[in-house]
N, C-alpha and C positions, 0 to 999 in steps of 0.2 A: 504493500500500500504506500509505504514511504517512497519506494522507488518510482511508482507511478506519479506520485505528487511532484517529485523532483523533475521527472521528465516533462510533466505538464507545465511546471513553472519555467523550465528551460525553453519549451516550445513557445510559451507566451512571451518570454524575454526576446526570442529571436524574431518573432513575427513583425514587430515594428521595423527591425533592420531590413527585412525582406520587402516590406511595403513602401520603403522610402524611395524606391526607384520607380519612375513612371514606366508605362508600357512602351518598350522601345519600338514596337511595331507601328505605333500610332505617331502621327505628326503633331508636335507640340509647339507652343509659342516660342520657346527658346530655340527650337530647330529653325524656325523662320528667321530669328535674330541672327543666328550663326550663318545660315545660308546667305543672308544679305551681307554680313560682314566679310565672308570669304569672297563673295561676288564683287564687293567694292574694292577689296584688296587686290584681287586678280586683275582688275582692269585699271592699269596705270598708264603713265606716260610712254612706256615701252610700246603700247599699242599704236602710238602715233607714227612709229617707224615700220610697223608690220606691213601696211599696204605698199610701201616703197619696194621692199624686197619681194613682196607677193607679185607685184606687177612688173618690176624691172626685169624679172626672169621670164616674162611672157606667160602665156596661158598655163603652161606646165607647172610653173612654180605656184601660180594662183590655185590650181587644182590640188597640188600636193599639200599646201598649207591648209586648205579647206578639209582635206581628208585626214590629215595627221594631227591637227591642233587638239581636237577633243580627246582622242585616246592618249596622246602624250600628256596633256594636262591632267587627265583623270588618273591614269595608272601610275604616273611618277609621284604625284602628291598622295595617292593612296599608299604607295610603298613607304613613303616617308612617315605617314601617319602610323602605319603598322609598326615600324621600327621604334617610334617614340612611345606609343601607349603600352607596349609590352615591357618597358623598362621600369625598374624599381625607382629610378631617378627621373621619371618623366616630368615631375614638378619643376625640375631645374632646367627644363627645355632640352634642346638638342645637344648642347654642350654637356649637360649632366648625363644624358643618355649615352653619349659616346664614351664618357668617362666610366660609366657603369659597365659598358660592354667591352671596351678595349683598353682602359687604363688612362692614367693622367697624361702620359706622353702623347697618346693619340688625340686627346682632347685639346692639347696645346697646338698640335699640328693642324687640327680642324679649325681652331680659332684663327690661325694665320691664314689658311685658305679662305675661310669665311670672310675675314677682314678684307683680303685682296679682292674677293668677288664683289663686296659691297662698295669698296672704295673706287674700284674701276667704274662702277655705275655713277658715283659722285663726280668723277672726272668727266665722264661722258655727258652728264647733264650740265656740267659747266660749259662745255662746248655748245650743247643744244640751246642753253639759255642765251649765250652770247649771239649765236646765229639767229635765234628767233627775234631778239631785241633789235639787232642790226637790220634784219630784213624788214621788220615792222617800221622802223624809222625811215628807211630808204623808200620802200614801196607804198606804204600806207600814209605816212606822214609827209613824204616828199622832201625829206631832209638829205643832206649830204652824208655819205657813209662815215660814221664816227671812227676815230682811231681805235683799232681793235684792242690794243693794250690797255687803253684808258677805260673803254666800255666794259671789258671783261673784269678788270680790277674793281670798278665801281659796283658791278652786279654781285660779285662774290663777297666783297666787304659788306655790302648792304644786307645780303641774306644772312651771313654769319652774325652780323651785329644784331639783327632782329632776333635770332635764336638765343643769343647770349643775354639779351635783355629780358627775355621772357619765353624760355624754351617750352614750358608746359602749355602756356596760352597759345603760342604759335602752332604747336603740334595739334592741339585740339581744334583750332580754327581751320587749319589746313585739312584735317580729317572731315570737317563739316562740308568741305568743297567736293568730296568724293562723288556724292550722288548728283549734284549739279553738273559735274564733269561728265558723268555717264549720260545724263539727259542731254547735255550739249552735243555729245558724240552722235546720239540718235537724231537729234535735230539737224545736225550737219548732214548726216547720211540721208535723211528724208529730203532735205532741201536740194541735194545734188541729183535727185532722180531725173529732173528735166534735162540734165546735162549728159545723161548716159549715152554711150555710143558703143558700137560693136567692134571697134578696132582691136580690143583685147581678146575677143572671142574667136580669133583665128589662130590656128596652130603656127602660122607664119610669124606670129608675134614673138615666138620663142627666139627667133633670130636676132631680135633687138638686143637681147642680153649678150649675144655673141660669146657665150661661154665656151662653146665647142666641147663640152664635157658630157653631154647626154643626161640621162635620168639621174645617174649617181651624182654627177656634179651638181645638178639642180637640187637634189636632196641635201647634199652637203651645204649648199647655199642657204636653204630655208630652215634647216634644223636649229642653228643657233638663235635665230630671231624668234622662232616658235617657243623654244625653251625659255628664252629671256623674257619675251613679252607676257607670257602667262604665269611666270614664276611668282609665287606668294608663299614660299617656304617658311619665312620667319613667323607667320601667324599660325602655322600648323601645330606647333607645340601648344600654344594657348588653346587652340581648338580641341585637340584630343584630350588635354587635361580636363577641360570642362565636360566633355562627353563622358569621360570615365567617372568623374565625380557625380554626374547627374544620373547616368544609367547603369553604372557598375561595370566592373572589368569584363563580365561575361557578355554584355551587350554592346560594348564600346565599338567593336569591329563593324557589326551590322549597322549600328546607328550612324557611325562616321561615314560609312559608305553611302547610306541613304541621303544624308545631308550633302555630301560631296557630289553625288550624281545630280541632284537638283541644282546646286550651285553652278556646276560646270556646263550643264545644258544651257542655263541662262547666260552665262559668260560667253559661251561659244556663239549663241544666237546673236547677241549684241555686237560682239567684236567682228564676226564674219559679215554681218550686215553692213557695218561701217567699212570694213575692208573692201568688200565687193562694190559698194556704192562709190567709194573713193576711186577705186581702180577703173570702174566703168565710166566715170566722168572725165577721165584723162586718156591719153594715148600711151602706148609702151614707151615712146620717145620721151614723153613728159616725165614718166616715172624714172627713167634713166637720168634725165636732167636733174630731177629732185635729189637723186642719190649723189650726183656729182656736186650739187650745190650744198650738200650736207645739211639739208633742212628736214624738219618733220613734215608729214603730209599736210597738216593744217596750214603751215606757213606757205608751202608751195601752192596749195589751193587758193589761198588769199591773193597770191601774186598773179595767178593766171585766170581765175574765174571772173566773170562779168558781174556777178551778183554783189551788190553793195553790202548786203548783210554778211555774206561769207567773207568778203574782203576785210571787214572790220572785226567780226566776231571770231573768226578762225584763229588768227594770231594771238588774240587775247586769251582764248581758251587754251591754246598751246602753251603760252607763257605761264599761265596759272598752273596747268597740269605738270609741266616740267619743274616749276618752282616747288610744287608740292612734293614731287618725287625726290628732288634734290634735297630738300629739308629732311624728309623722312629717312633717306639713306644716309645723310650726314649724321643724324642723331644715332643711327645704328652703328655707323663706322666709328663715331666718337666714343661710344660706350665700349666697343670691343677694343679699340686702341688704348683707351684709358686702363681697362682691366689688364691688358697684356703688359703695359708699362709698369703698373703697380706690382703685378705678379713677378715680373722679371727683377724688379728692385728687391722684393722680399726674398727671392731665391738667392740673391747676392748679399743678403743681410742689410740692405739699405731701405730706409723708410723715406720714399720720395714724397715731397709735399704736394698736396692736391693742386695748389696754385701753379707750381712748376710744371706739373703734368698738363694742366689746361693750357697754359701759355705755349708750351712746346707743341701741343697738338694744333692749336690755332695757327701758329706760324707755319707749320708743315702744310696744313690744309690750304691756307691762303696762297702760299708760294706754288704748291703743286697744281692747284686748280687754276691759278692765274696763268701759269706756264702752258698747261695743256689747252686751256681755252684760247690763249693767244696762238698756239701752234696750229689749232684747228684740224686735228686728225679726223679721219672719216669716222663718223658715229657708228655706221653699220660695220665698218672695219673693226672697231673696238668690240662690238658685239660678237662678230665672227671669230676674232682671234683671242679674246679674253673673257668677256662677261658670259657669253653663251656657254663655252666649255667649262668654266668654273662653276656655273650654276648647275650644269649637267652632272659634274662630278659629285656635287652635294645632293642633288635631287634624284639622280638616277643610279650612279655607280655605288655611292655609299650605302643606301638602303638595301641594294641587292647583295652587296658584300656582307652586310650584317645578317640578312636573312640566310645567307649561305653558311656563315660561321658561328652564329650565336644560337645555342640550343633552344632557348625560349622562343625563338622565331622559326623553329623547324616546321611548324604547322603551315607556314606560308610558302614552303618550298614546292617546287614542281609545277608551278602554274605557268600557263602560256604567257600571261601578262608580264611575268618576270623576264622572260626571254625578250619580249618586246621592249621593255624598259632598258635592259642591258644594251641591246642593239642601238637604241636611240642615244644612250649615253656615250657609247663608243664612237658612233658616227659623228656626234656633235663635237667630241674631242678631236677626232680626225679632221674635222672641218677647220679647227684651229691650226693644226699642223699644215694643212693645205693652204691656208691663207698666208703663210709665210713664204710660199714659193710661187 
């Protein structure tokens, strides 16, 4: 009798613990919140360069981007999510996950790769900001082209000054612009419909790119921009931690997959509508010209379209979007750089002052961003040679390596999607090697 009572009390004690998790098969309000958060994060300024690569390679590249974008986005981010939520250190994000799986040295190596991948994007957006501002001043305001060295320095100092005077407020304000940016993209895409033409729908448009490398060469050309444009890996840690806390460890896989499917279908639909509308409103030669001028698609559209609305709105939207992405990546790069400097100091028995670290980082950021913005390297070239491959290493290769090596991830082995993600990762890195020759 006493044993039955004990078991009954134990059962009653466990019941509330079991009931705290909502039904993972149903769609809840927090699922909508996270779907929209992922959706907003996945659509960033990188999307503004996607139509240029999509169209500059002709119809073939446009079709390949349309076919590959959704599976690449879905399966790579699913793999990263699986790697993180199976870890005992998932709460510490991807760095904690890697430390849990592979040790401290591996997490240090990852931090370095992660920093380089983020900071390359900061440098790239420094170039994009300068080009967008210069193009707007010349083509829309009718001014003489400003000295590039002065313009780039003013822009970079201005943005970093804003962040240092009120980083939290600035980040919150910029995050509020995400949905207006997405609405603006849709508005631009719809307004371009009367300008659509059929010049891109001919297979002869492929010759415009004059790559001479066939399907494989075109695949290598489009993979880095796809991986880069849809990357939102930094938010995946927060996403899976929340799902695990809300639905429990047993349901986190299925629930994460459910939310990610909804998110990526929405993202794919919006981005591809924008890409196709932009490309169809121009000619293959226009897109090659946009690539050579190192402009985002919105700045180029503003310069060649007759619509007064697009002429004024497009470059402003581009400037705000690129500014938002610059600030967001700068904050991430700053935090990683700060942690690495402090950690390196502690390892040598030195306690570096916070003010010294901050000053050193600011000097480094201003000088490096200023130099790169002035030098004006190809933005798509930076994506092909650095940003795309580095993101692919983090987003594709790392999760697949973890699934292969870590026992707790063994249940995710042997899936066809794993092969697909590995191939995409390897080809994207090969594209980087190819870009140097």
